[in-house]
MITIKE-440645 format. One line per 3 residues: number of its first residue (from 1); their letters; for each residue x, z, y of C-alpha. Coordinates in steps of 0.02 Angstrom, whole numbers, plus 32768, in hexadecimal, padded with zeros to 4 digits. Example, Ala and Ser with C-alpha at 12.3 -4.5 7.8 and 13.67 -1.06 7.14 Angstrom:
1) AS) 8267 8186 7F1F; 82AC 8165 7FCB
//
This chain:
1) MMS) 4A81 BB1C D9FC; 4A23 BA90 D9A3; 4A2A BAAB D8E8
4) TPG) 49D8 BA0D D8A3; 4A52 B98A D85D; 4A6F B8F7 D8D2
7) FSF) 4A4F B95C D970; 4ABE B9AC D9F1; 4AAA B9E7 DAA4
10) DIL) 4B3E B9F4 DB1A; 4B3A BA27 DBD1; 4BA7 B9B3 DC39
13) ARD) 4B90 B9F5 DCEA; 4B38 BA7F DD4A; 4AFF BA9E DDFB
16) GHA) 4AA4 BB42 DE0D; 4A1F BB47 DD85; 4A1C BA88 DD7A
19) RVA) 4A83 BA37 DCF2; 4AB3 B98F DCAA; 4AB8 B98B DBED
22) LLQ) 4AC8 B911 DB5D; 4A45 B91E DAD4; 4A80 B8C2 DA39
25) TPH) 49F9 B888 D9C0; 49F8 B81F D921; 49C0 B78D D98E
28) GPV) 4A42 B7A0 DA14; 4A70 B809 DAAB; 49FE B844 DB37
31) ETP) 4A4A B87D DBDB; 49E7 B904 DC33; 498D B92C DCA4
34) TFM) 4920 B89E DC65; 486F B85E DC76; 481A B826 DBD5
37) PVG) 479A B799 DBE7; 46FD B7BC DB81; 46D7 B740 DAF7
40) TIG) 462F B789 DAC6; 4601 B716 DA36; 46AD B6D0 DA13
43) TVK) 46BD B672 DAB7; 46D5 B69E DB6D; 4636 B654 DBB7
46) ALT) 4643 B59B DBE5; 46FF B593 DBC6; 4771 B559 DB3C
49) MEE) 47F6 B5C9 DAF2; 4878 B54B DB2E; 483B B568 DBE0
52) IGA) 4844 B625 DBCA; 48F2 B612 DB83; 492A B5BF DC25
55) TDA) 4903 B65F DC85; 495E B706 DC7C; 48F1 B73E DBE9
58) GIV) 4958 B77C DB57; 48C3 B7CF DB03; 4809 B7A7 DAF9
61) LGN) 4778 B81B DACB; 46F6 B7F0 DA48; 464B B842 DA39
64) TYH) 462C B894 D991; 4571 B8AA D9AA; 454C B7F4 D9D1
67) LWL) 45C2 B7AC D94C; 457C B825 D8CA; 44CA B7E8 D8EB
70) RPG) 44FA B731 D8FC; 454B B6DA D8A0; 4578 B777 D83D
73) AEV) 4620 B7CA D81E; 462D B77C D771; 461A B6CE D7BA
76) VHA) 46A2 B6EF D83C; 4712 B736 D7B4; 46F8 B69E D744
79) LGG) 4728 B62B D7D4; 47CF B67D D7F6; 479D B71B D850
82) LHG) 477F B71E D90A; 4827 B6CE D92F; 480B B63A D8BD
85) FSR) 4752 B62F D8E5; 476E B622 D9A0; 481B B5D2 D99B
88) WPR) 4865 B65B DA09; 491B B674 D9D6; 4941 B711 DA3B
91) AML) 490A B7C6 DA2C; 4854 B7F8 DA18; 47F7 B89B DA2F
94) TDS) 4747 B8BC D9F1; 46D3 B941 DA34; 4672 B9AC D9B9
97) GGF) 45C5 B968 D9DF; 458D BA12 DA1B; 4577 B9EA DAD3
100) QVF) 44FF B95B DAAE; 449C B9C5 DA33; 448E BA57 DAAA
103) SLA) 4455 B9E4 DB35; 43C0 B9B3 DAC8; 436A BA59 DAEA
106) KLR) 42BC BA19 DABD; 42F7 B9C7 DA1C; 435E BA51 D9C9
109) TMD) 435E BB01 D986; 43FB BB68 D974; 4431 BBF9 D906
112) DDG) 44D5 BC4A D8D7; 44F4 BBCB D84D; 44DD BB2F D8B7
115) VTF) 4461 BAC0 D911; 43CB BA5E D8D1; 4392 B9D0 D940
118) RSH) 4330 B92E D946; 4395 B88F D95C; 4373 B840 DA05
121) IDG) 437D B797 D9AD; 42F9 B7A4 D924; 42BE B858 D923
124) ALK) 4313 B87E D87C; 4336 B935 D85B; 43F2 B95B D85F
127) RLT) 4459 B9F7 D843; 44FF BA15 D89C; 456D BAA5 D864
130) PEE) 4624 BACA D88A; 4652 BA86 D7DF; 45EC B9E7 D7F6
133) SVR) 4637 B9C7 D8A0; 46E8 B9D3 D859; 46B7 B967 D7C4
136) VQS) 4672 B8DF D835; 470A B8E3 D8A7; 477C B8D9 D810
139) LLG) 4722 B83B D7D7; 472F B7F3 D886; 47EA B810 D879
142) SDI) 480E B846 D92B; 48B8 B88F D955; 4868 B928 D9A5
145) AMV) 47C5 B97A D96F; 4764 B9FE D9CD; 470E BA99 D988
148) LDE) 4652 BAA9 D990; 4625 BB20 DA1C; 458A BB5C DA76
151) CPP) 4589 BB1E DB2A; 4511 BB84 DB96; 44C8 BB32 DC33
154) GDA) 4512 BB55 DCDD; 4483 BBC9 DD0D; 448A BC32 DC6E
157) DRD) 448C BCEE DC88; 451E BD5C DC55; 44CD BD98 DBB3
160) AIQ) 44AA BCE4 DB7A; 455D BCB3 DBA2; 45A1 BD45 DB3C
163) RAM) 4533 BD14 DAA8; 4577 BC62 DAB5; 4628 BCA5 DAB8
166) ART) 460C BD0C DA1A; 45BE BC79 D9BF; 4648 BC03 D9F9
169) TKW) 46CD BC7B D9B6; 4677 BC84 D90C; 4665 BBC8 D904
172) ARR) 471A BBB1 D939; 4754 BC14 D8A1; 46E5 BBAD D82F
175) CLD) 472A BB0B D879; 47DA BB46 D855; 47AA BB6A D7A0
178) APR) 4753 BAC2 D788; 47B4 BA34 D734; 47F3 B9AD D7AA
181) GSR) 4874 B924 D7B0; 4926 B961 D794; 495F B909 D834
184) QAL) 48C9 B937 D89F; 48E4 B9BD D923; 4859 BA38 D94C
187) FGI) 4837 BA81 D9F9; 47D8 BB22 DA1B; 475D BB36 DAAB
190) VQG) 474C BBC5 DB26; 46A3 BBF1 DB72; 4674 BC75 DBF2
193) GIH) 4615 BC1C DC7C; 4653 BC42 DD2B; 467F BCF7 DD00
196) EDL) 473B BD0A DD08; 473D BDA7 DC9D; 46D7 BD54 DC14
199) RLR) 4744 BCB9 DC19; 47E2 BD1F DC06; 4797 BD87 DB7B
202) HLE) 4760 BCED DB1A; 4806 BC97 DB3C; 485F BD29 DAEA
205) EIA) 47F2 BD16 DA4E; 4804 BC59 DA3F; 48BD BC53 DA6B
208) AMP) 48E2 BCD1 D9E1; 48AA BC50 D961; 4921 BBC6 D923
211) FDG) 48D5 BB38 D986; 4943 BAA7 D9BC; 48F9 BAA9 DA6C
214) IAL) 487D BB0B DAD5; 47EC BAC4 DB3A; 477C BB0A DBC1
217) GGL) 46C7 BADD DB9E; 4628 BB06 DBFA; 4665 BAD1 DCA6
220) SVG) 461C BA47 DD13; 4573 BA6D DCC4; 4514 BA95 DD63
223) EPV) 4576 BB24 DDAE; 45B2 BB17 DE64; 4655 BAB7 DE6D
226) PDM) 46B1 BB42 DECD; 4688 BBB7 DE3E; 46D4 BB3E DDC1
229) HRV) 4771 BB2F DE29; 477B BBED DE38; 4772 BBFE DD7B
232) LGA) 47F9 BB7A DD64; 486A BBD4 DDDD; 4856 BC77 DD7F
235) VAH) 485A BC38 DCCC; 48B6 BB92 DCB6; 4966 BBD5 DCCD
238) QMP) 4942 BC62 DC53; 491C BBEA DBC6; 49AA BBDE DB46
241) EDR) 4A46 BB8F DB91; 4A7B BB36 DAF2; 49D8 BADC DACD
244) PRY) 4975 BA55 DB29; 48F0 BA93 DBA2; 4853 BA2A DBA9
247) LMG) 47C5 BA33 DC2A; 472D B9E3 DBDA; 46B4 B96E DC31
250) VGT) 4703 B972 DCDE; 4739 B8D5 DD39; 4720 B8CC DDF5
253) PRD) 47C3 B8AB DE52; 47BC B954 DEA7; 479B B9B0 DE05
256) LLV) 482A B956 DDAD; 48A5 B984 DE37; 486B BA38 DE46
259) GAL) 486E BA4A DD89; 491C B9FF DD76; 495D BA6E DE01
262) AGI) 4916 BB04 DDA3; 4972 BAD2 DD04; 48F8 BA63 DCA4
265) DMF) 4943 B9D5 DC3C; 48AD B96E DBFE; 4809 B936 DC49
268) DCV) 4777 B8C6 DC16; 46D7 B88B DC67; 465D B7F8 DC68
271) LPT) 4664 B7F8 DD27; 46D0 B75C DD44; 465F B6E8 DCE1
274) RNA) 45BB B73D DD10; 45E7 B735 DDC9; 4615 B67E DDB7
277) RNG) 456C B654 DD6A; 451E B6A6 DE04; 4586 B640 DE7D
280) QCL) 4609 B6C5 DEA6; 46C4 B6A7 DEA6; 474C B72B DEB1
283) TWR) 47D6 B708 DF30; 4865 B760 DF88; 47F4 B763 E022
286) GRV) 475F B7AF DFCA; 46C8 B765 DF71; 468E B6B5 DF9A
289) NIK) 45D5 B690 DF8C; 45D7 B5D7 DF65; 451C B5C9 DF88
292) QAR) 4531 B5EA E041; 4516 B557 E0B7; 45BE B575 E10A
295) HRL) 460F B520 E073; 45A8 B47F E079; 4631 B41C E0D4
298) DDG) 46C5 B487 E09E; 474C B41A E04F; 47C0 B4AD E02C
301) PID) 47DE B4FE DF82; 4787 B59A DF45; 481F B5FE DF77
304) PLC) 48AF B5B3 DFDA; 4922 B63B DF97; 48FA B61A DEE0
307) QGQ) 4972 B5B0 DE79; 48F8 B595 DDEA; 48C2 B4E9 DDAF
310) CCN) 4818 B4F8 DE04; 4866 B515 DEAF; 4916 B4D7 DECD
313) GEG) 4961 B4C2 DE22; 4992 B421 DDCD; 48FE B3BB DD91
316) GRY) 4874 B3EC DE08; 4836 B433 DEAA; 477B B44E DEAF
319) TRG) 473C B461 DF61; 46BE B4E2 DF95; 464B B459 DFD3
322) YLR) 464F B402 DF2A; 4635 B4A3 DEC8; 45A3 B4D3 DF38
325) HLF) 4553 B42A DF14; 456E B440 DE58; 452B B4F1 DE59
328) LSG) 448D B4C9 DEBB; 4471 B433 DE4A; 4477 B4A0 DDAF
331) EIL) 4512 B446 DD6D; 456C B4AA DCE6; 4615 B472 DD28
334) AAR) 45FE B4EA DDBB; 45F3 B57F DD44; 4687 B540 DCE0
337) VMS) 46FA B527 DD75; 46CC B5CA DDCA; 46D7 B62D DD27
340) LHN) 4785 B5EB DD05; 47B9 B60D DDB9; 4779 B6C1 DDB1
343) IYF) 47D4 B6E7 DD0F; 4873 B697 DD53; 4861 B6FF DDF1
346) LGS) 4852 B7A5 DD94; 48EA B774 DD2D; 494A B751 DDCC
349) LMQ) 4910 B7F7 DE14; 4959 B851 DD7D; 49F9 B7EA DD85
352) GMR) 4A0D B822 DE39; 49EE B8D6 DE07; 4A73 B8CF DD81
355) AAI) 4AF0 B886 DDFB; 4AC5 B90C DE7C; 4ADE B997 DDFC
358) REG) 4B88 B951 DDCD; 4BB9 B94C DE85; 4B79 B9FB DEAC
361) RAA) 4AF1 B9C0 DF24; 4A53 B9D3 DEBC; 49F2 BA3B DF3B
364) AYV) 4A1D B9C3 DFC9; 49E8 B92D DF5E; 4940 B97E DF3A
367) DDT) 4922 B9AB DFF2; 4956 B900 E034; 48F3 B8A0 DFB2
370) LRG) 4853 B902 DFCB; 4862 B8F5 E088; 486D B837 E07C
373) MRE) 47D6 B831 E009; 476D B89B E07D; 4795 B82F E113
376) GDE) 4759 B78B E0C7; 46CD B7C3 E053; 4631 B757 E066
379) LGP) 45BA B7D0 E011; 45CD B860 E08A; 4625 B905 E06B
382) PSN) 463C B907 DFAE; 45E6 B998 DF58; 4655 B992 DEBF
385) G) 46D4 B909 DECF
//
């Protein structure tokens, strides 16, 4: 049960482990399962918040690390918090900054109190502790804040993973004790690598604390995809029933569907916009590589089955031939159109999953959707999506 004022979480439908729920926040409702577009520095790359608002997105993620370093949490706070700063009227979640810091292996040192690192912007020495992470997120004013955790790499050995679990538990308690906004929820994070027993042990520790939601961290960090799916199948449905379940940093269509089927409610990833900038579009028939010569004379939309503005919706229908020309010419419009399409597509994918759960056909929806994507994929058998 969510205990922070302004929040509630109600399960509306179930099909096996999958569920449809309504997460109420101070900035409005979010129906789950849902995909959260990533607005790293207060914007989803190349897109306006009005454009994001026209998709299924009810919640956007902001990046604490980047906003802390530039323009600074105090600046964001003075300009209305992240909602006012970015003009996003719906719910927002901020990560803790930990993942970015831990990825800077050559620029940081870590101890039980926190992490010291060099800014990737100007080399300035910075110190991130659980208390500082919560303070920064409180200034940013997100609806949901995340605890600072230690995220071990996918190839970490069992002993290193257990040390990360112990440190994450200690930091989780400190995050709970740190002052934060009275209407800001706090989610705990479960580590454990691809070891089911460690995941379940750490889940028991984190779930025993009064967090408003529980996240799985440390997945999609280099481990084989089948191992990630195995862990989801063993752990997701054992996360607390009455709180949101969040799978961090995961966003391929296959991973979203497998995760939702396992009982996950929330997802985030930079994949839709990053893929777009590399000329890749997500469709119901698999990935489209707009760079391929087969699209030079193609006057069809990105995805004939998509009802979004970029394909068949009111106001526009960008052809593959036109987008290929724009992309090869280095025109920024190509990245904008394909980014918006990809985010719209993942929203539609989650809408379809919610409908399938309500109708008791979630497993069939996942199987049929993935089969269609495999048959038309232009990038070969997908390794992780």
